[in-house]
N, CA and C atoms as a LAMMPS dump frame, in Angstrom:
ITEM: TIMESTEP
0
ITEM: NUMBER OF ATOMS
291
ITEM: BOX BOUNDS ff ff ff
-5.0000000000000000e+02 5.0000000000000000e+02
-5.0000000000000000e+02 5.0000000000000000e+02
-5.0000000000000000e+02 5.0000000000000000e+02
ITEM: ATOMS id mol type element x y z
1 1 1 N 50.787 -217.748 26.227
2 1 2 C 51.03 -218.237 24.814
3 1 3 C 51.156 -216.985 23.868
4 2 1 N 51.594 -216.546 23.081
5 2 2 C 51.046 -215.612 21.87
6 2 3 C 50.197 -216.032 21.039
7 3 1 N 49.48 -214.865 20.541
8 3 2 C 48.555 -215.333 19.788
9 3 3 C 49.372 -215.889 18.294
10 4 1 N 50.727 -215.356 18.272
11 4 2 C 51.17 -216.321 17.014
12 4 3 C 51.652 -217.782 17.385
13 5 1 N 51.818 -217.799 18.351
14 5 2 C 52.62 -219.408 19.174
15 5 3 C 50.868 -220.48 19.227
16 6 1 N 49.669 -219.289 19.318
17 6 2 C 48.587 -220.208 19.989
18 6 3 C 48.31 -220.636 18.434
19 7 1 N 48.049 -219.339 17.265
20 7 2 C 47.581 -219.849 16.179
21 7 3 C 48.652 -220.984 15.14
22 8 1 N 49.773 -220.778 15.836
23 8 2 C 50.571 -222.072 14.908
24 8 3 C 50.713 -223.377 15.539
25 9 1 N 49.958 -223.328 17.095
26 9 2 C 50.024 -224.664 17.354
27 9 3 C 48.585 -225.116 16.766
28 10 1 N 47.485 -224.187 16.995
29 10 2 C 45.973 -224.375 16.043
30 10 3 C 46.135 -225.028 14.889
31 11 1 N 46.927 -223.859 14.401
32 11 2 C 47.503 -225.203 12.672
33 11 3 C 48.007 -226.514 12.358
34 12 1 N 49.021 -226.284 13.402
35 12 2 C 49.616 -227.919 13.572
36 12 3 C 48.846 -229.12 13.699
37 13 1 N 47.794 -228.586 15.021
38 13 2 C 46.44 -229.66 14.95
39 13 3 C 45.773 -229.784 14.152
40 14 1 N 45.428 -228.743 13.537
41 14 2 C 44.714 -229.269 12.147
42 14 3 C 44.991 -230.008 10.947
43 15 1 N 46.346 -229.615 11.002
44 15 2 C 47.252 -230.58 9.628
45 15 3 C 47.316 -231.66 10.341
46 16 1 N 47.27 -231.853 11.566
47 16 2 C 47.252 -233.024 12.008
48 16 3 C 46.357 -234.183 12.013
49 17 1 N 45.163 -233.365 12.429
50 17 2 C 43.638 -233.877 12.411
51 17 3 C 43.421 -234.335 10.629
52 18 1 N 43.756 -233.325 9.528
53 18 2 C 43.754 -233.574 8.214
54 18 3 C 44.408 -234.792 8.018
55 19 1 N 45.392 -235.076 8.465
56 19 2 C 46.37 -236.293 7.805
57 19 3 C 45.445 -237.373 8.658
58 20 1 N 45.728 -237.32 10.094
59 20 2 C 44.482 -238.326 10.652
60 20 3 C 43.107 -238.493 9.523
61 21 1 N 42.291 -237.845 9.282
62 21 2 C 41.455 -238.193 8.778
63 21 3 C 41.324 -238.431 7.586
64 22 1 N 42.332 -238.332 6.533
65 22 2 C 43.037 -239.017 5.148
66 22 3 C 43.408 -240.346 5.551
67 23 1 N 43.921 -240.499 6.08
68 23 2 C 44.401 -242.185 6.878
69 23 3 C 43.06 -242.965 6.893
70 24 1 N 42.516 -242.679 7.647
71 24 2 C 41.419 -243.019 8.296
72 24 3 C 40.416 -243.197 7.11
73 25 1 N 40.119 -242.356 6.485
74 25 2 C 39.355 -242.566 4.829
75 25 3 C 39.793 -243.79 4.261
76 26 1 N 40.924 -243.818 4.163
77 26 2 C 41.879 -244.533 3.099
78 26 3 C 41.323 -245.785 3.804
79 27 1 N 41.749 -246.253 4.72
80 27 2 C 41.756 -247.479 5.531
81 27 3 C 39.898 -247.769 5.713
82 28 1 N 38.705 -246.985 6.114
83 28 2 C 37.464 -247.586 5.513
84 28 3 C 37.259 -247.498 4.45
85 29 1 N 37.764 -246.959 3.611
86 29 2 C 37.441 -246.793 2.068
87 29 3 C 37.913 -248.662 1.671
88 30 1 N 39.098 -248.897 2.078
89 30 2 C 39.605 -250.333 1.86
90 30 3 C 38.478 -251.539 2.637
91 31 1 N 37.858 -250.782 3.786
92 31 2 C 37.355 -251.917 4.242
93 31 3 C 35.772 -252.211 3.949
94 32 1 N 35.451 -251.093 3.349
95 32 2 C 33.846 -250.686 2.653
96 32 3 C 33.837 -250.327 1.501
97 33 1 N 32.768 -250.571 1.051
98 33 2 C 32.339 -249.986 -0.263
99 33 3 C 32.039 -248.798 0.255
100 34 1 N 32.684 -247.65 -0.38
101 34 2 C 31.819 -245.935 0.347
102 34 3 C 32.32 -245.205 -0.985
103 35 1 N 31.425 -244.369 -0.646
104 35 2 C 31.524 -243.353 -1.84
105 35 3 C 32.036 -242.238 -1.146
106 36 1 N 32.405 -241.075 -1.649
107 36 2 C 32.919 -239.65 -1.221
108 36 3 C 31.458 -238.887 -1.892
109 37 1 N 31.361 -237.972 -0.742
110 37 2 C 30.52 -236.779 -0.731
111 37 3 C 31.098 -235.731 0.161
112 38 1 N 31.013 -234.68 -1.11
113 38 2 C 31.403 -233.572 -1.015
114 38 3 C 30.241 -232.661 -0.808
115 39 1 N 30.376 -231.659 0.373
116 39 2 C 29.296 -230.456 0.81
117 39 3 C 29.902 -229.421 1.154
118 40 1 N 29.417 -228.206 0.88
119 40 2 C 29.879 -226.938 1.77
120 40 3 C 29.252 -226.742 2.443
121 41 1 N 29.708 -226.42 4.271
122 41 2 C 28.875 -226.145 5.172
123 41 3 C 29.552 -224.88 5.846
124 42 1 N 29.025 -223.215 6.335
125 42 2 C 29.656 -222.609 6.833
126 42 3 C 30.816 -222.862 7.833
127 43 1 N 31.717 -222.564 7.585
128 43 2 C 33.124 -222.731 8.336
129 43 3 C 32.937 -222.483 9.668
130 44 1 N 31.94 -221.672 10.197
131 44 2 C 31.659 -222.249 12.063
132 44 3 C 31.494 -223.675 11.82
133 45 1 N 30.427 -223.906 11.372
134 45 2 C 29.969 -225.169 11.791
135 45 3 C 31.065 -226.225 11.413
136 46 1 N 31.788 -225.983 10.399
137 46 2 C 32.735 -227.385 10.12
138 46 3 C 34.323 -227.189 11.328
139 47 1 N 34.533 -225.635 11.753
140 47 2 C 35.37 -226.244 12.738
141 47 3 C 34.617 -226.517 14.206
142 48 1 N 33.225 -225.987 14.584
143 48 2 C 32.335 -227.184 15.567
144 48 3 C 32.379 -228.055 15.321
145 49 1 N 32.169 -228.968 14.122
146 49 2 C 32.327 -230.718 13.735
147 49 3 C 33.709 -230.659 14.4
148 50 1 N 34.882 -230.387 13.723
149 50 2 C 36.05 -230.732 14.164
150 50 3 C 36.485 -230.608 15.397
151 51 1 N 35.996 -229.616 16.628
152 51 2 C 36.322 -229.702 17.679
153 51 3 C 35.497 -230.794 18.514
154 52 1 N 34.51 -230.635 17.924
155 52 2 C 33.376 -232.121 18.862
156 52 3 C 34.229 -233.354 18.527
157 53 1 N 34.369 -233.768 17.355
158 53 2 C 35.361 -234.91 16.72
159 53 3 C 36.8 -235.028 17.527
160 54 1 N 37.28 -233.547 17.991
161 54 2 C 38.563 -233.979 18.6
162 54 3 C 37.979 -234.274 19.884
163 55 1 N 37.314 -233.455 20.7
164 55 2 C 36.559 -234.193 22.188
165 55 3 C 36.622 -235.618 21.785
166 56 1 N 35.516 -235.833 21.426
167 56 2 C 35.534 -237.461 21.201
168 56 3 C 36.841 -238.441 20.531
169 57 1 N 37.707 -237.852 20.33
170 57 2 C 39.195 -238.473 19.673
171 57 3 C 38.698 -239.335 18.746
172 58 1 N 37.832 -238.903 17.608
173 58 2 C 37.516 -239.374 16.593
174 58 3 C 37.752 -238.014 15.326
175 59 1 N 37.742 -239.188 14.07
176 59 2 C 38.225 -238.186 12.736
177 59 3 C 36.983 -237.493 12.681
178 60 1 N 37.195 -236.486 12.323
179 60 2 C 35.867 -235.496 11.917
180 60 3 C 35.012 -236.164 10.819
181 61 1 N 35.383 -237.133 9.993
182 61 2 C 34.459 -237.594 8.978
183 61 3 C 34.119 -239.147 9.753
184 62 1 N 34.247 -239.557 10.71
185 62 2 C 33.548 -240.549 11.453
186 62 3 C 32.466 -239.714 12.444
187 63 1 N 32.647 -238.766 13.063
188 63 2 C 31.507 -238.198 13.399
189 63 3 C 30.488 -237.581 12.514
190 64 1 N 30.956 -236.986 11.342
191 64 2 C 29.815 -236.672 10.442
192 64 3 C 29.26 -238.123 9.834
193 65 1 N 29.923 -239.036 9.608
194 65 2 C 29.097 -240.307 9.604
195 65 3 C 27.923 -240.745 10.196
196 66 1 N 28.692 -240.572 11.51
197 66 2 C 27.591 -241.001 12.462
198 66 3 C 26.357 -240.225 12.656
199 67 1 N 26.395 -238.62 12.58
200 67 2 C 25.559 -237.945 12.265
201 67 3 C 24.249 -237.835 11.559
202 68 1 N 24.855 -238.309 10.046
203 68 2 C 24.257 -238.76 9.051
204 68 3 C 23.334 -240.004 8.995
205 69 1 N 24.24 -240.97 9.671
206 69 2 C 23.636 -242.444 9.61
207 69 3 C 22.574 -241.966 10.516
208 70 1 N 22.653 -241.31 11.799
209 70 2 C 21.564 -241.444 12.42
210 70 3 C 20.397 -240.609 12.186
211 71 1 N 20.598 -239.597 11.636
212 71 2 C 19.767 -238.739 10.779
213 71 3 C 18.827 -239.556 9.742
214 72 1 N 19.627 -240.236 8.98
215 72 2 C 18.715 -241.004 7.938
216 72 3 C 18.027 -241.84 8.872
217 73 1 N 18.665 -243.255 9.541
218 73 2 C 18.025 -244.355 10.142
219 73 3 C 17.271 -244.219 11.327
220 74 1 N 17.355 -242.951 11.959
221 74 2 C 16.697 -243.054 13.201
222 74 3 C 15.987 -241.42 12.916
223 75 1 N 15.181 -241.106 12.045
224 75 2 C 14.843 -239.616 11.873
225 75 3 C 14.226 -238.982 12.995
226 76 1 N 13.355 -239.826 13.948
227 76 2 C 12.567 -239.315 14.952
228 76 3 C 13.764 -239.26 16.308
229 77 1 N 14.741 -239.769 16.395
230 77 2 C 15.681 -239.388 17.435
231 77 3 C 15.964 -237.979 17.706
232 78 1 N 16.555 -237.563 18.692
233 78 2 C 17.033 -236.173 18.81
234 78 3 C 18.236 -235.886 18.114
235 79 1 N 18.472 -234.693 17.576
236 79 2 C 19.925 -234.873 17.355
237 79 3 C 20.416 -233.44 17.98
238 80 1 N 21.471 -233.418 17.843
239 80 2 C 22.112 -231.74 18.631
240 80 3 C 21.867 -230.685 17.597
241 81 1 N 21.378 -229.52 17.799
242 81 2 C 21.291 -228.493 16.813
243 81 3 C 22.228 -227.898 16.716
244 82 1 N 22.635 -226.505 15.743
245 82 2 C 24.119 -226.326 15.469
246 82 3 C 24.507 -225.264 16.744
247 83 1 N 22.916 -224.384 17.54
248 83 2 C 23.366 -223.56 18.678
249 83 3 C 24.138 -224.603 19.836
250 84 1 N 23.628 -226.022 20.205
251 84 2 C 24.285 -227.143 20.563
252 84 3 C 25.769 -227.762 20.655
253 85 1 N 26.054 -227.768 19.3
254 85 2 C 27.261 -228.205 18.692
255 85 3 C 28.502 -227.094 19.033
256 86 1 N 27.897 -225.86 18.59
257 86 2 C 28.627 -224.501 19.043
258 86 3 C 29.027 -224.68 20.479
259 87 1 N 28.106 -224.527 21.096
260 87 2 C 27.985 -224.806 23.14
261 87 3 C 29.292 -225.808 23.073
262 88 1 N 29.399 -227.069 22.871
263 88 2 C 30.292 -228.44 22.893
264 88 3 C 31.734 -227.89 22.973
265 89 1 N 31.424 -227.031 21.427
266 89 2 C 33.035 -226.629 21.27
267 89 3 C 33.431 -225.356 21.951
268 90 1 N 32.772 -224.672 22.282
269 90 2 C 33.359 -223.769 23.221
270 90 3 C 33.607 -224.128 24.994
271 91 1 N 33.101 -225.34 25.134
272 91 2 C 33.398 -225.42 25.912
273 91 3 C 34.475 -226.293 25.952
274 92 1 N 34.762 -227.214 25.162
275 92 2 C 35.666 -228.043 24.859
276 92 3 C 37.031 -227.053 24.934
277 93 1 N 36.834 -225.744 23.977
278 93 2 C 37.908 -224.817 24.002
279 93 3 C 38.33 -224.125 25.263
280 94 1 N 37.25 -223.772 26.213
281 94 2 C 37.825 -223.681 27.274
282 94 3 C 38.507 -224.12 28.024
283 95 1 N 38.182 -225.558 28.271
284 95 2 C 38.617 -226.861 29.269
285 95 3 C 40.178 -227.164 28.744
286 96 1 N 40.381 -226.861 27.464
287 96 2 C 41.856 -226.94 26.726
288 96 3 C 42.314 -225.921 27.077
289 97 1 N 42.264 -224.797 27.175
290 97 2 C 43.193 -223.497 27.348
291 97 3 C 43.72 -223.468 28.788
């Protein structure tokens, strides 16, 4: 696949995930009383989170909620480091190529 085709495919996948996340967030908001929290993260972390969520076949927002819930309710539980998450993303990328 050419770089242009690869980029187009990646952009289409990102757009699809954005739509799925919006739909999932809307459905969850109807089911539960929720608040929206906006946070800025490095672009590399955002991409890594999207890749991990994709690997787990869940919306990125669901993954982030899971990570935050564990961090708050299980503070002594081991959590993944940024390096570990990035390695997962690299492995997923290699396996999907």
